[in-house]
C-alpha positions as CSV (number, residue, x, y, z in Angstrom):
1,M,-5.7,0.7,-18.7
2,T,-3.9,-2.6,-18.0
3,I,-3.5,-4.1,-14.8
4,G,0.3,-3.2,-14.9
5,Q,-0.5,0.5,-15.7
6,K,-3.0,0.7,-12.9
7,I,-0.3,-0.7,-10.4
8,K,2.2,1.9,-11.7
9,T,-0.2,4.9,-11.9
10,Q,-1.3,4.3,-8.1
11,R,2.3,3.5,-7.1
12,E,3.4,6.9,-8.6
13,A,0.4,8.7,-7.1
14,L,1.6,7.6,-3.7
15,S,5.2,8.6,-4.5
16,M,6.4,5.1,-4.0
17,T,9.4,3.5,-5.8
18,Q,9.1,0.0,-7.3
19,E,11.6,-1.0,-4.7
20,E,9.5,0.2,-1.8
21,L,6.4,-1.4,-3.1
22,G,8.2,-4.6,-3.6
23,K,9.6,-4.6,-0.1
24,L,6.2,-3.9,1.2
25,C,4.6,-6.8,-0.6
26,G,7.4,-9.2,0.0
27,T,8.8,-9.3,-3.4
28,T,11.5,-7.5,-5.4
29,K,11.8,-4.3,-7.4
30,Q,12.1,-6.4,-10.6
31,T,9.0,-8.3,-10.0
32,I,7.0,-5.0,-9.6
33,F,8.7,-3.9,-12.7
34,K,7.6,-7.0,-14.7
35,Y,4.1,-6.6,-13.3
36,E,3.9,-2.9,-14.5
37,T,5.3,-3.6,-17.9
38,G,3.1,-6.6,-18.6
39,V,6.1,-9.1,-18.7
40,I,4.2,-10.9,-16.0
41,T,0.5,-10.8,-16.6
42,N,-0.7,-13.7,-14.3
43,I,-0.2,-12.2,-10.9
44,P,-1.1,-14.6,-8.0
45,M,-4.3,-13.3,-6.4
46,D,-2.8,-13.4,-2.9
47,R,0.0,-11.1,-4.3
48,L,-2.5,-8.9,-6.0
49,C,-4.4,-8.4,-2.7
50,V,-1.4,-7.3,-0.9
51,I,-0.4,-4.9,-3.7
52,A,-3.8,-3.4,-3.7
53,E,-3.7,-3.1,0.1
54,K,-0.3,-1.4,-0.1
55,L,-1.5,0.9,-2.9
56,R,-4.8,1.7,-1.1
57,V,-7.1,0.4,-3.7
58,S,-9.3,-2.4,-4.3
59,P,-8.2,-5.5,-6.0
60,C,-11.4,-5.2,-8.1
61,W,-10.2,-1.9,-9.4
62,I,-6.8,-3.2,-10.3
63,L,-8.5,-6.0,-12.1
64,G,-11.0,-3.7,-13.9
65,W,-14.0,-5.3,-12.4
66,D,-15.0,-2.1,-10.5
67,E,-14.1,1.1,-12.3
68,A,-16.4,3.1,-10.0
69,S,-14.0,2.4,-7.1
70,A,-11.1,4.2,-8.8
71,P,-8.8,5.8,-6.3
72,E,-8.9,9.4,-5.6
73,P,-5.4,11.0,-5.4
74,Q,-4.8,11.5,-1.8
75,P,-1.8,14.0,-0.9
76,L,0.5,12.8,1.8
77,T,0.0,14.2,5.2
78,S,3.0,16.1,6.6
79,S,3.7,13.1,8.8
80,E,3.6,10.6,6.0
81,A,5.9,12.8,3.9
82,S,8.4,13.1,6.8
83,L,8.3,9.4,7.4
84,L,8.8,8.7,3.6
85,S,11.6,11.0,3.6
86,D,13.3,9.4,6.5
87,F,12.7,5.9,5.0
88,R,14.4,6.8,1.7
89,Q,17.5,8.0,3.7
90,L,17.9,4.6,5.3
91,S,19.9,1.8,3.9
92,G,18.3,-1.4,2.9
93,D,18.6,-3.0,6.3
94,G,17.5,0.1,7.9
95,Q,14.4,0.1,5.7
96,E,13.7,-3.6,6.6
97,K,14.0,-2.8,10.3
98,L,11.5,0.1,10.1
99,L,8.9,-1.9,8.1
100,D,9.4,-4.7,10.7
101,Y,9.0,-2.3,13.6
102,A,5.7,-0.8,11.8
103,S,4.5,-4.2,11.3
104,D,4.9,-5.1,15.0
105,L,3.2,-2.0,16.1
106,V,0.1,-2.8,13.8
107,A,0.2,-6.4,14.9
108,S,0.2,-5.5,18.6
109,G,-3.3,-3.7,18.0
110,R,-2.3,-1.3,20.6
111,Y,-1.6,1.6,18.1
112,K,-4.0,0.9,15.3
113,K,-6.7,3.2,14.6
114,A,-10.2,2.1,15.5
115,A,-12.4,0.8,12.6
116,R,-15.2,3.2,11.6
117,S,-17.9,0.9,12.9
118,D,-16.0,0.8,16.3
119,R,-15.8,4.5,16.4
120,S,-19.6,4.8,15.7
121,N,-20.4,2.3,18.4
122,S,-18.1,4.1,21.0
123,V,-19.8,7.5,20.0
124,A,-23.2,6.0,20.4
125,K,-22.3,4.6,23.8
126,D,-20.9,7.9,25.0
127,A,-24.2,9.8,24.0
């Protein structure tokens, strides 16, 4: 499977459009299309890392270096499906505002999930 095919397969597994992935990655639907179809094969590493993050996979898997880390399909939770449904009903401006708001929430650190190592440390302290 090519890099483009891996991007497309994982994007579709997450029920994400090319436009949505493009916006999440700071690029356009057309660029994502070109990556997926092989029109552009020299994807900048920083862009590839962002794409991998948004697709919930390893950049190494996309590049074919680590086939063992292939993603397992993860169905959307009801909350994720609801958010995606709402997102798709918004205009382009509304989608950008929602993405900006989500980025602000994550950047604040106040609403982020604790990392696994943080959780295990806090559990050990509580015991």
